[in-house]
All heavy atoms as an XYZ file, in Angstrom:
914
protein
N     169.822     52.542    105.619
C     168.605     53.328    105.509
C     167.490     52.412    105.006
O     167.677     51.713    104.010
C     168.839     54.485    104.526
C     167.627     55.299    104.236
S     167.885     56.641    103.041
C     169.355     57.422    103.593
N     166.335     52.411    105.663
C     165.230     51.561    105.225
C     164.808     51.881    103.793
O     164.887     53.028    103.341
C     164.106     51.889    106.209
C     164.789     52.485    107.386
C     166.035     53.130    106.875
N     164.340     50.871    103.101
C     163.962     51.002    101.698
C     162.897     52.075    101.479
O     162.985     52.863    100.536
C     163.466     49.656    101.180
O     163.007     49.774     99.872
N     161.889     52.112    102.339
C     160.794     53.083    102.190
C     161.314     54.518    102.321
O     160.919     55.406    101.565
C     159.726     52.795    103.254
C     158.489     53.588    103.107
C     157.656     52.986    102.031
N     156.264     53.310    102.254
C     155.338     52.985    101.421
N     155.634     52.295    100.362
N     154.097     53.330    101.627
N     162.209     54.743    103.271
C     162.809     56.067    103.465
C     163.602     56.459    102.231
O     163.521     57.596    101.757
C     163.719     56.069    104.708
O     162.944     55.679    105.836
C     164.329     57.436    104.939
N     164.380     55.518    101.704
C     165.170     55.771    100.496
C     164.258     56.135     99.331
O     164.522     57.091     98.600
C     166.003     54.536    100.147
C     166.836     54.697     98.905
C     167.626     53.403     98.612
N     168.299     53.473     97.356
C     167.759     53.091     96.198
N     166.554     52.594     96.142
N     168.458     53.195     95.078
N     163.158     55.395     99.164
C     162.218     55.672     98.070
C     161.589     57.058     98.211
O     161.421     57.769     97.222
C     161.132     54.605     98.013
C     161.636     53.267     97.519
C     160.565     52.187     97.522
O     159.380     52.505     97.792
O     160.907     51.033     97.251
N     161.259     57.451     99.432
C     160.682     58.777     99.662
C     161.696     59.883     99.381
O     161.344     60.935     98.824
C     160.136     58.886    101.083
C     158.859     58.090    101.348
C     158.542     58.077    102.846
C     157.686     58.649    100.560
N     162.950     59.654     99.737
C     164.006     60.636     99.451
C     164.237     60.769     97.949
O     164.413     61.879     97.430
C     165.301     60.258    100.162
C     165.319     60.469    101.676
C     166.596     59.891    102.285
C     165.181     61.947    102.012
N     164.223     59.651     97.246
C     164.393     59.683     95.786
C     163.213     60.414     95.147
O     163.399     61.223     94.236
C     164.558     58.254     95.216
C     164.472     58.252     93.694
C     165.877     57.647     95.679
N     162.008     60.164     95.641
C     160.825     60.855     95.133
C     160.937     62.355     95.367
O     160.686     63.158     94.461
C     159.562     60.298     95.790
C     158.247     60.981     95.428
C     157.980     60.905     93.930
C     157.105     60.355     96.206
N     161.339     62.763     96.559
C     161.500     64.190     96.865
C     162.565     64.820     95.959
O     162.373     65.937     95.458
C     161.876     64.372     98.331
N     163.658     64.114     95.736
C     164.719     64.621     94.851
C     164.216     64.728     93.412
O     164.551     65.690     92.700
C     165.944     63.714     94.930
N     163.408     63.775     92.980
C     162.849     63.813     91.627
C     161.938     65.027     91.461
O     162.021     65.745     90.463
C     162.063     62.514     91.333
O     162.938     61.395     91.463
C     161.466     62.527     89.936
N     161.083     65.260     92.443
C     160.176     66.410     92.379
C     160.957     67.720     92.389
O     160.696     68.613     91.576
C     159.155     66.354     93.543
C     158.209     65.167     93.349
C     158.377     67.664     93.659
C     157.336     64.866     94.549
N     161.938     67.828     93.272
C     162.747     69.058     93.348
C     163.498     69.300     92.042
O     163.537     70.435     91.534
C     163.723     68.967     94.520
N     164.075     68.252     91.478
C     164.816     68.394     90.217
C     163.871     68.756     89.082
O     164.202     69.566     88.212
C     165.592     67.100     89.890
O     166.406     66.754     91.007
C     166.457     67.276     88.664
N     162.670     68.173     89.093
C     161.680     68.497     88.069
C     161.262     69.956     88.120
O     161.166     70.629     87.091
N     161.027     70.462     89.320
C     160.675     71.879     89.475
C     161.839     72.755     89.022
O     161.653     73.734     88.295
C     160.264     72.180     90.928
C     158.940     71.487     91.255
C     160.176     73.685     91.173
C     158.565     71.498     92.724
N     163.031     72.392     89.453
C     164.223     73.153     89.059
C     164.387     73.176     87.539
O     164.757     74.199     86.964
C     165.460     72.556     89.730
C     166.762     73.315     89.579
C     166.660     74.691     90.243
C     167.906     72.529     90.201
N     164.083     72.046     86.882
C     164.236     71.988     85.424
C     163.264     72.919     84.712
O     163.499     73.296     83.565
C     164.047     70.553     84.920
O     162.680     70.195     84.874
N     162.170     73.277     85.374
C     161.192     74.194     84.774
C     161.501     75.654     85.103
O     161.048     76.558     84.416
C     159.775     73.863     85.245
C     159.278     72.514     84.800
C     159.257     72.426     83.299
N     158.501     71.255     82.879
C     158.686     70.643     81.735
N     159.609     71.071     80.905
N     157.959     69.602     81.414
N     162.281     75.886     86.153
C     162.590     77.247     86.592
C     163.877     77.765     85.949
O     163.958     78.910     85.537
C     162.686     77.293     88.141
C     163.145     78.653     88.616
C     161.353     76.934     88.763
N     164.883     76.904     85.876
C     166.185     77.280     85.313
C     166.191     76.922     83.831
O     165.917     75.777     83.459
C     167.331     76.541     86.045
C     168.666     76.863     85.412
C     167.321     76.890     87.527
N     166.503     77.893     82.996
C     166.505     77.664     81.553
C     167.934     77.703     81.024
O     168.678     78.643     81.290
C     165.641     78.698     80.846
C     164.217     78.630     81.282
N     163.355     77.656     80.846
C     163.503     79.389     82.148
C     162.174     77.822     81.409
N     162.238     78.870     82.218
N     168.280     76.657     80.259
C     169.624     76.554     79.709
C     169.679     76.931     78.232
O     170.755     77.135     77.698
C     170.156     75.109     79.843
O     169.356     74.246     79.024
C     170.142     74.656     81.287
N     168.512     76.953     77.579
C     168.483     77.192     76.143
C     168.542     75.890     75.352
O     168.421     75.893     74.128
N     168.725     74.764     76.042
C     168.753     73.455     75.388
C     167.403     72.769     75.591
O     167.050     72.438     76.729
C     169.861     72.585     75.977
C     171.287     73.121     75.860
C     172.236     72.285     76.693
C     171.708     73.117     74.395
N     166.637     72.544     74.517
C     165.303     71.945     74.663
C     165.321     70.591     75.368
O     164.396     70.285     76.120
C     164.810     71.793     73.219
C     165.583     72.790     72.441
C     166.914     72.909     73.121
N     166.356     69.811     75.159
C     166.399     68.495     75.796
C     166.421     68.619     77.317
O     165.884     67.769     78.029
C     167.577     67.650     75.276
C     167.335     66.184     75.633
C     168.905     68.127     75.811
C     168.070     65.199     74.776
N     166.988     69.689     77.819
C     167.021     69.921     79.270
C     165.812     70.754     79.699
O     165.116     70.408     80.644
C     168.343     70.591     79.695
C     169.494     69.610     79.480
C     168.279     71.062     81.142
C     170.852     70.170     79.736
N     165.555     71.842     78.995
C     164.486     72.754     79.393
C     163.098     72.139     79.256
O     162.208     72.451     80.036
C     164.543     74.040     78.566
C     165.784     74.868     78.863
O     166.462     74.582     79.868
O     166.075     75.784     78.081
N     162.890     71.277     78.292
C     161.561     70.703     78.056
C     161.499     69.229     78.451
O     160.687     68.823     79.262
C     161.210     70.875     76.569
C     160.018     70.095     76.074
C     158.709     70.775     76.414
C     157.525     70.077     75.781
N     156.894     69.094     76.609
N     162.365     68.430     77.852
C     162.210     66.977     77.965
C     162.735     66.391     79.270
O     162.236     65.366     79.718
C     162.810     66.292     76.741
C     162.098     66.749     75.494
C     162.728     67.543     74.553
C     160.749     66.441     75.306
C     162.052     67.995     73.434
C     160.063     66.895     74.192
C     160.722     67.670     73.257
O     160.042     68.121     72.166
N     163.684     67.030     79.920
C     164.129     66.553     81.228
C     162.966     66.629     82.220
O     162.717     65.682     82.965
C     165.326     67.352     81.744
C     165.799     66.991     83.159
C     166.244     65.531     83.217
C     166.912     67.927     83.610
N     162.245     67.733     82.207
C     161.090     67.881     83.083
C     160.022     66.840     82.797
O     159.415     66.284     83.714
N     159.786     66.548     81.517
C     158.807     65.523     81.149
C     159.236     64.151     81.656
O     158.425     63.394     82.193
C     158.620     65.471     79.632
C     157.912     66.701     79.078
O     157.307     67.458     79.859
O     157.966     66.895     77.847
N     160.507     63.827     81.490
C     161.021     62.537     81.961
C     160.916     62.438     83.479
O     160.533     61.395     84.021
C     162.468     62.352     81.503
N     161.224     63.521     84.167
C     161.133     63.522     85.631
C     159.676     63.440     86.109
O     159.383     62.814     87.120
C     161.827     64.758     86.198
C     163.351     64.733     86.072
C     163.931     66.119     86.315
C     163.956     63.714     87.012
N     158.767     64.055     85.381
C     157.341     63.987     85.693
C     156.874     62.526     85.629
O     156.202     62.029     86.523
C     156.581     64.865     84.692
C     155.086     64.938     84.839
C     154.470     65.142     86.062
C     154.271     64.844     83.715
C     153.090     65.241     86.175
C     152.891     64.938     83.811
C     152.311     65.129     85.043
O     150.952     65.226     85.147
N     157.267     61.827     84.571
C     156.900     60.416     84.425
C     157.583     59.558     85.491
O     156.971     58.631     86.034
C     157.272     59.921     83.035
N     158.836     59.866     85.805
C     159.545     59.132     86.857
C     158.834     59.324     88.196
O     158.718     58.377     88.987
C     160.995     59.601     86.951
N     158.331     60.532     88.437
C     157.603     60.806     89.670
C     156.332     59.958     89.742
O     156.021     59.363     90.780
C     157.236     62.288     89.749
C     156.414     62.659     90.962
S     155.637     64.284     90.812
C     154.457     64.000     89.518
N     155.592     59.884     88.644
C     154.377     59.059     88.609
C     154.736     57.602     88.876
O     154.079     56.925     89.672
C     153.635     59.227     87.265
C     152.536     58.182     87.100
C     153.063     60.633     87.146
N     155.803     57.120     88.258
C     156.264     55.746     88.500
C     156.584     55.538     89.982
O     156.176     54.543     90.587
C     157.498     55.439     87.642
C     158.186     54.163     88.050
C     157.705     52.932     87.605
C     159.283     54.171     88.898
C     158.307     51.747     88.001
C     159.890     52.999     89.295
C     159.402     51.787     88.844
O     160.002     50.622     89.245
N     157.287     56.491     90.580
C     157.681     56.358     91.983
C     156.471     56.380     92.913
O     156.418     55.630     93.885
C     158.688     57.452     92.350
C     160.023     57.242     91.673
C     160.904     58.469     91.709
O     160.465     59.582     91.967
N     162.189     58.272     91.429
N     155.484     57.230     92.620
C     154.251     57.238     93.409
C     153.552     55.879     93.312
O     153.117     55.327     94.323
C     153.286     58.330     92.937
C     153.482     59.662     93.599
C     153.693     60.796     92.824
C     153.434     59.795     94.973
C     153.860     62.035     93.418
C     153.605     61.033     95.582
C     153.818     62.156     94.796
N     153.444     55.357     92.101
C     152.789     54.063     91.915
C     153.551     52.955     92.625
O     152.957     52.060     93.222
C     152.655     53.740     90.423
C     151.645     54.579     89.646
C     151.773     54.330     88.149
C     150.223     54.295     90.120
N     154.863     53.035     92.578
C     155.700     52.010     93.231
C     155.519     52.058     94.754
O     155.490     51.019     95.408
C     157.155     52.229     92.847
C     158.088     51.160     93.348
C     159.461     51.346     92.716
N     160.456     50.633     93.451
C     160.671     49.313     93.348
N     159.953     48.598     92.512
N     161.606     48.725     94.064
N     155.389     53.260     95.301
C     155.143     53.381     96.742
C     153.775     52.821     97.119
O     153.600     52.202     98.157
C     155.221     54.850     97.182
C     156.604     55.441     97.339
C     156.503     56.950     97.501
C     157.331     54.828     98.520
N     152.807     53.054     96.266
C     151.437     52.642     96.533
C     151.263     51.136     96.364
O     150.650     50.475     97.192
C     150.500     53.415     95.621
C     149.056     53.077     95.767
C     148.322     53.098     96.922
C     148.164     52.678     94.737
N     147.034     52.737     96.654
C     146.896     52.470     95.320
C     148.298     52.483     93.373
C     145.795     52.080     94.594
C     147.198     52.099     92.650
C     145.971     51.895     93.261
N     151.820     50.580     95.277
C     151.643     49.162     94.992
C     152.804     48.643     94.148
O     152.708     48.584     92.918
C     150.321     48.953     94.257
O     150.165     47.605     93.894
N     153.901     48.291     94.796
C     155.060     47.817     94.024
C     154.779     46.456     93.384
O     154.302     45.538     94.032
C     156.163     47.711     95.069
C     155.470     47.619     96.377
C     154.142     48.298     96.218
N     155.022     46.395     92.091
C     154.906     45.128     91.383
C     155.776     45.191     90.140
O     156.304     46.249     89.780
C     153.453     44.833     91.005
O     153.081     45.557     89.854
N     155.877     44.055     89.488
C     156.683     43.995     88.267
C     156.047     44.809     87.135
O     156.721     45.185     86.188
C     156.854     42.540     87.833
N     154.748     45.103     87.266
C     154.043     45.835     86.202
C     153.967     47.336     86.442
O     153.347     48.051     85.663
C     152.632     45.272     86.067
C     152.599     43.848     85.558
C     151.171     43.410     85.391
N     150.520     43.353     86.696
C     150.087     42.256     87.277
N     150.223     41.114     86.675
N     149.508     42.293     88.450
N     154.574     47.825     87.477
C     154.456     49.247     87.822
C     154.901     50.158     86.678
O     154.261     51.172     86.406
C     155.251     49.572     89.101
O     154.797     48.721     90.149
C     155.074     51.011     89.515
N     155.973     49.804     86.003
C     156.453     50.629     84.887
C     155.421     50.680     83.765
O     155.184     51.741     83.169
C     157.781     50.105     84.367
N     154.787     49.561     83.473
C     153.757     49.527     82.426
C     152.544     50.354     82.825
O     151.987     51.078     81.991
C     153.340     48.078     82.129
C     154.414     47.300     81.450
C     155.184     46.323     82.005
C     154.869     47.457     80.109
N     156.098     45.862     81.081
C     155.919     46.541     79.902
C     154.496     48.281     79.050
C     156.598     46.415     78.694
C     155.171     48.162     77.839
C     156.208     47.246     77.669
N     152.161     50.269     84.068
C     151.020     51.054     84.551
C     151.357     52.549     84.482
O     150.536     53.361     84.037
C     150.620     50.638     85.985
C     149.560     51.573     86.555
C     150.133     49.196     86.007
N     152.561     52.904     84.889
C     152.987     54.309     84.828
C     152.967     54.818     83.389
O     152.497     55.933     83.128
C     154.377     54.473     85.432
N     153.445     54.005     82.453
C     153.442     54.431     81.050
C     152.012     54.548     80.533
O     151.707     55.461     79.761
C     154.260     53.469     80.189
C     154.561     53.999     78.813
S     155.570     55.508     78.865
C     155.149     56.247     77.294
N     151.117     53.668     80.966
C     149.712     53.761     80.556
C     149.077     55.048     81.096
O     148.329     55.729     80.379
C     148.938     52.538     81.043
N     149.385     55.388     82.343
C     148.863     56.626     82.938
C     149.379     57.839     82.163
O     148.603     58.740     81.799
C     149.250     56.727     84.433
C     149.000     58.133     84.976
C     148.519     55.682     85.256
N     150.663     57.859     81.880
C     151.252     58.997     81.177
C     150.707     59.103     79.752
O     150.464     60.207     79.254
C     152.784     58.896     81.166
C     153.413     58.940     82.544
S     152.880     60.328     83.581
C     153.442     61.711     82.624
N     150.506     57.966     79.094
C     149.944     57.972     77.743
C     148.505     58.479     77.775
O     148.103     59.269     76.911
C     150.017     56.565     77.122
O     151.389     56.156     77.079
C     149.436     56.546     75.717
N     147.735     58.064     78.775
C     146.352     58.537     78.900
C     146.315     60.050     79.104
O     145.489     60.748     78.497
C     145.658     57.820     80.051
N     147.212     60.560     79.940
C     147.277     62.010     80.162
C     147.624     62.726     78.862
O     147.005     63.734     78.501
C     148.289     62.359     81.276
C     147.756     61.894     82.636
C     148.605     63.858     81.293
C     148.773     61.972     83.757
N     148.592     62.187     78.134
C     149.005     62.816     76.872
C     147.867     62.767     75.849
O     147.602     63.762     75.159
C     150.263     62.130     76.326
C     150.967     62.901     75.246
C     151.617     64.196     75.722
O     151.912     64.350     76.921
O     151.850     65.075     74.869
N     147.178     61.639     75.750
C     146.055     61.525     74.809
C     144.893     62.434     75.209
O     144.184     62.951     74.340
C     145.595     60.070     74.711
C     146.564     59.119     74.010
C     146.073     57.680     74.116
C     146.758     59.523     72.546
N     144.703     62.652     76.510
C     143.652     63.543     76.986
C     143.849     64.964     76.439
O     142.875     65.694     76.207
C     143.608     63.547     78.517
C     142.534     64.411     79.104
C     141.184     64.142     78.862
C     142.852     65.494     79.907
C     140.181     64.936     79.406
C     141.859     66.291     80.454
C     140.527     66.015     80.203
N     145.081     65.328     76.181
C     145.362     66.651     75.631
C     144.723     66.833     74.257
O     144.393     67.961     73.868
C     146.877     66.877     75.539
C     147.545     66.923     76.886
C     149.052     66.888     76.793
O     149.635     66.923     75.709
N     149.709     66.805     77.944
N     144.513     65.731     73.537
C     143.889     65.811     72.209
C     142.427     66.256     72.269
O     141.877     66.715     71.276
C     143.991     64.461     71.492
C     145.400     64.035     71.086
C     145.397     62.609     70.560
C     145.979     64.995     70.052
N     141.806     66.138     73.441
C     140.413     66.588     73.600
C     140.317     68.113     73.647
O     139.225     68.653     73.535
C     139.789     66.023     74.894
O     140.431     66.637     76.027
C     139.884     64.514     74.966
N     141.438     68.777     73.861
C     141.542     70.234     74.000
C     140.938     70.748     75.306
O     140.894     71.949     75.537
C     140.940     70.973     72.805
C     141.581     70.683     71.450
C     140.896     71.471     70.354
C     143.075     70.965     71.476
N     140.478     69.852     76.151
C     139.932     70.270     77.447
C     140.999     70.983     78.278
O     140.737     72.083     78.793
C     139.301     69.079     78.203
C     138.044     68.610     77.467
C     138.984     69.446     79.652
C     137.460     67.307     77.986
N     142.219     70.414     78.409
C     143.231     71.140     79.193
C     143.574     72.511     78.592
O     143.786     73.469     79.325
C     144.446     70.210     79.170
C     143.887     68.852     78.920
C     142.706     69.088     78.022
N     143.592     72.603     77.272
C     143.884     73.892     76.630
C     142.805     74.922     76.971
O     143.114     76.086     77.250
C     144.000     73.707     75.117
N     141.559     74.500     76.971
C     140.455     75.412     77.333
C     140.507     75.772     78.816
O     140.120     76.883     79.201
C     139.109     74.807     76.970
C     138.876     74.707     75.491
N     138.756     75.806     74.673
C     138.765     73.628     74.685
C     138.582     75.422     73.426
N     138.587     74.100     73.404
N     140.986     74.842     79.633
C     141.108     75.114     81.072
C     142.100     76.236     81.346
O     141.982     76.936     82.349
C     141.546     73.841     81.810
C     140.473     72.762     81.860
S     141.089     71.151     82.412
C     141.621     71.517     84.077
N     143.083     76.420     80.466
C     144.076     77.486     80.647
C     143.427     78.866     80.606
O     143.970     79.819     81.147
C     145.177     77.397     79.586
C     146.150     76.260     79.801
S     147.050     76.368     81.351
C     148.086     77.782     81.050
N     142.262     78.983     79.983
C     141.565     80.268     79.904
C     140.678     80.556     81.106
O     140.026     81.593     81.153
N     140.673     79.666     82.071
C     139.822     79.832     83.245
C     140.298     80.993     84.119
O     141.485     81.303     84.179
C     139.827     78.535     84.074
O     139.184     78.734     85.309
N     139.361     81.570     84.825
C     139.703     82.621     85.786
C     140.226     82.056     87.096
O     140.732     82.794     87.938
N     140.126     80.750     87.257
C     140.543     80.091     88.501
C     142.001     79.638     88.421
O     142.384     78.911     87.497
C     139.650     78.876     88.766
O     140.194     78.069     89.774
N     142.779     80.065     89.401
C     144.181     79.655     89.452
C     144.302     78.140     89.593
O     145.164     77.519     88.967
C     144.893     80.351     90.608
C     146.356     79.949     90.841
C     147.211     80.272     89.617
C     146.907     80.637     92.078
N     143.425     77.534     90.375
C     143.468     76.080     90.580
C     143.231     75.339     89.265
O     143.936     74.368     88.951
C     142.446     75.655     91.624
N     142.268     75.798     88.475
C     141.963     75.148     87.194
C     143.134     75.318     86.231
O     143.528     74.370     85.544
C     140.654     75.710     86.592
C     140.434     75.198     85.177
C     139.473     75.352     87.486
N     143.713     76.500     86.188
C     144.876     76.726     85.312
C     146.064     75.880     85.746
O     146.822     75.371     84.907
C     145.249     78.212     85.284
C     144.264     79.062     84.510
C     144.795     80.465     84.220
N     145.420     81.118     85.356
C     144.803     81.880     86.256
N     143.508     82.076     86.160
N     145.479     82.445     87.241
N     146.245     75.696     87.048
C     147.339     74.868     87.562
C     147.156     73.416     87.141
O     148.106     72.765     86.687
C     147.444     74.985     89.094
O     147.668     76.352     89.427
C     148.554     74.124     89.645
N     145.931     72.912     87.254
C     145.654     71.539     86.815
C     145.909     71.404     85.313
O     146.509     70.416     84.854
C     144.210     71.121     87.175
C     143.827     69.810     86.502
C     144.053     71.011     88.686
N     145.484     72.403     84.549
C     145.719     72.374     83.100
C     147.214     72.327     82.791
O     147.665     71.572     81.922
C     145.087     73.598     82.437
N     147.993     73.091     83.527
C     149.436     73.105     83.312
C     150.041     71.748     83.676
O     150.946     71.257     82.994
C     150.099     74.213     84.129
C     151.536     74.368     83.765
C     152.134     75.717     83.888
N     151.461     76.880     83.428
C     151.532     77.360     82.177
N     152.204     76.723     81.271
N     150.945     78.473     81.872
N     149.560     71.124     84.754
C     150.059     69.802     85.146
C     149.708     68.735     84.113
O     150.492     67.816     83.867
C     149.507     69.407     86.512
C     150.061     70.181     87.704
C     149.274     69.838     88.964
C     151.539     69.899     87.895
N     148.520     68.850     83.513
C     148.105     67.889     82.496
C     148.812     68.118     81.166
O     148.992     67.190     80.388
C     146.589     67.970     82.273
C     145.699     67.485     83.404
C     144.247     67.822     83.104
C     145.888     66.004     83.632
N     149.194     69.357     80.921
C     149.767     69.707     79.623
C     148.650     70.077     78.673
O     147.514     69.619     78.816
N     148.963     70.884     77.699
C     147.920     71.376     76.802
C     148.145     71.021     75.341
O     147.259     71.233     74.520
C     147.791     72.909     76.928
O     149.040     73.511     76.631
C     147.327     73.307     78.328
N     149.306     70.481     75.002
C     149.587     70.144     73.608
C     150.157     68.734     73.511
O     151.190     68.431     74.112
C     150.580     71.126     72.992
C     150.036     72.525     72.864
C     151.033     73.453     72.201
O     152.234     73.332     72.391
N     150.528     74.386     71.417
N     149.481     67.891     72.727
C     149.941     66.526     72.522
C     151.270     66.531     71.773
O     151.485     67.313     70.869
C     148.904     65.737     71.703
C     149.374     64.357     71.353
C     149.215     63.316     72.247
C     149.983     64.116     70.140
C     149.653     62.044     71.931
C     150.424     62.842     69.818
C     150.262     61.801     70.713
N     152.161     65.621     72.176
C     153.446     65.484     71.486
C     153.963     64.057     71.626
O     154.028     63.513     72.727
C     154.470     66.459     72.077
O     155.757     66.193     71.556
N     154.342     63.469     70.488
C     154.981     62.156     70.527
C     156.322     62.226     71.252
O     156.745     61.263     71.877
C     155.178     61.594     69.116
C     153.908     61.089     68.499
C     153.317     61.773     67.454
C     153.295     59.941     68.968
C     152.146     61.315     66.874
C     152.116     59.466     68.407
C     151.540     60.162     67.352
N     156.971     63.390     71.173
C     158.248     63.569     71.867
C     158.069     63.437     73.383
O     158.933     62.913     74.069
C     158.867     64.922     71.532
C     159.284     65.039     70.108
N     158.688     65.924     69.250
C     160.214     64.374     69.381
C     159.236     65.815     68.057
N     160.163     64.860     68.108
N     156.941     63.937     73.886
C     156.650     63.800     75.317
C     156.527     62.326     75.701
O     157.037     61.905     76.737
C     155.361     64.536     75.692
C     155.498     66.051     75.623
O     156.635     66.543     75.430
O     154.471     66.738     75.762
N     155.866     61.540     74.855
C     155.728     60.110     75.132
C     157.098     59.434     75.218
O     157.330     58.582     76.076
C     154.859     59.426     74.080
C     153.379     59.801     74.102
C     152.665     59.213     72.892
C     152.719     59.326     75.385
N     158.004     59.829     74.332
C     159.361     59.272     74.366
C     160.077     59.687     75.653
O     160.755     58.861     76.287
C     160.153     59.735     73.145
N     159.918     60.952     76.047
C     160.539     61.427     77.292
C     159.965     60.678     78.491
O     160.701     60.314     79.412
C     160.333     62.936     77.452
N     158.653     60.425     78.482
C     158.035     59.668     79.573
C     158.642     58.267     79.661
O     158.932     57.773     80.749
C     156.521     59.542     79.382
C     155.760     60.846     79.326
C     154.563     60.922     78.632
C     156.214     62.000     79.962
C     153.837     62.099     78.573
C     155.496     63.176     79.908
C     154.304     63.223     79.208
O     153.586     64.382     79.152
N     158.792     57.632     78.511
C     159.358     56.273     78.490
C     160.774     56.266     79.058
O     161.130     55.376     79.841
C     159.340     55.718     77.068
N     161.572     57.257     78.686
C     162.938     57.351     79.213
C     162.914     57.554     80.726
O     163.662     56.911     81.466
C     163.720     58.490     78.514
C     165.029     58.790     79.219
C     163.971     58.137     77.054
N     162.054     58.438     81.202
C     161.964     58.703     82.641
C     161.522     57.484     83.426
O     162.096     57.165     84.473
N     160.519     56.787     82.931
C     160.019     55.594     83.625
C     161.057     54.479     83.589
O     161.297     53.812     84.602
C     158.674     55.147     83.020
C     157.604     56.184     83.353
C     158.276     53.751     83.518
C     156.324     56.031     82.553
N     161.679     54.286     82.438
C     162.701     53.246     82.329
C     163.849     53.531     83.305
O     164.301     52.644     84.039
C     163.240     53.154     80.899
C     164.365     52.164     80.770
C     164.105     50.809     80.699
C     165.687     52.595     80.751
C     165.140     49.882     80.608
C     166.727     51.683     80.661
C     166.450     50.340     80.579
O     167.479     49.436     80.493
N     164.315     54.775     83.328
C     165.421     55.144     84.212
C     165.038     54.958     85.675
O     165.812     54.390     86.457
C     165.854     56.596     83.943
O     166.213     56.723     82.565
C     167.026     56.992     84.811
N     163.850     55.414     86.037
C     163.406     55.266     87.435
C     163.264     53.802     87.811
O     163.629     53.410     88.931
C     162.073     55.986     87.627
N     162.786     52.972     86.899
C     162.625     51.549     87.219
C     163.980     50.857     87.361
O     164.140     49.981     88.204
C     161.764     50.857     86.171
O     162.415     50.776     84.927
N     164.941     51.257     86.553
C     166.292     50.672     86.663
C     166.939     51.102     87.986
O     167.568     50.296     88.657
C     167.193     51.101     85.492
C     166.795     50.580     84.133
C     166.860     49.059     84.021
N     165.552     48.519     84.313
C     165.277     47.333     84.790
N     166.211     46.473     85.057
N     164.055     46.938     85.037
N     166.788     52.370     88.343
C     167.367     52.853     89.598
C     166.699     52.205     90.804
O     167.347     51.940     91.807
C     167.263     54.375     89.675
C     168.141     55.156     88.703
C     167.822     56.638     88.766
C     169.610     54.911     88.969
N     165.405     51.946     90.696
C     164.672     51.332     91.810
C     165.120     49.892     92.044
O     165.029     49.387     93.151
C     163.176     51.376     91.534
N     165.633     49.260     90.999
C     166.041     47.870     91.137
C     167.470     47.716     91.658
O     167.930     46.598     91.893
C     165.888     47.129     89.810
O     166.804     47.641     88.852
N     168.170     48.825     91.875
C     169.552     48.748     92.385
C     169.566     48.419     93.856
O     168.765     48.747     94.640
C     170.277     50.076     92.153
C     170.533     50.445     90.700
C     171.229     51.797     90.632
C     171.383     49.399     90.014
């Protein structure tokens, strides 16, 4: 199977698993909350790798995820949740509304795992 096809299949599986992790609840926060966060970061890494593969892709992905997490401190995404527009609320949900150091750790795990799997 060509490398590009494999990468697209892995990306699709990551997105599907991430959605599933938000829909199915186990009662375990590490699965219900942090698995989705790790998969979200892995997805960003995979998109970046498809766009411009380099040795720095993992660092760029972590910088993007950190910027998104820090943006939550502005409270802009939290205020967006009160919008009457479904599109604005959806973007707010994708950005997240509450800063958490735990999310940063989950992002690092997701990016690290995706980068290790990509090198196989």
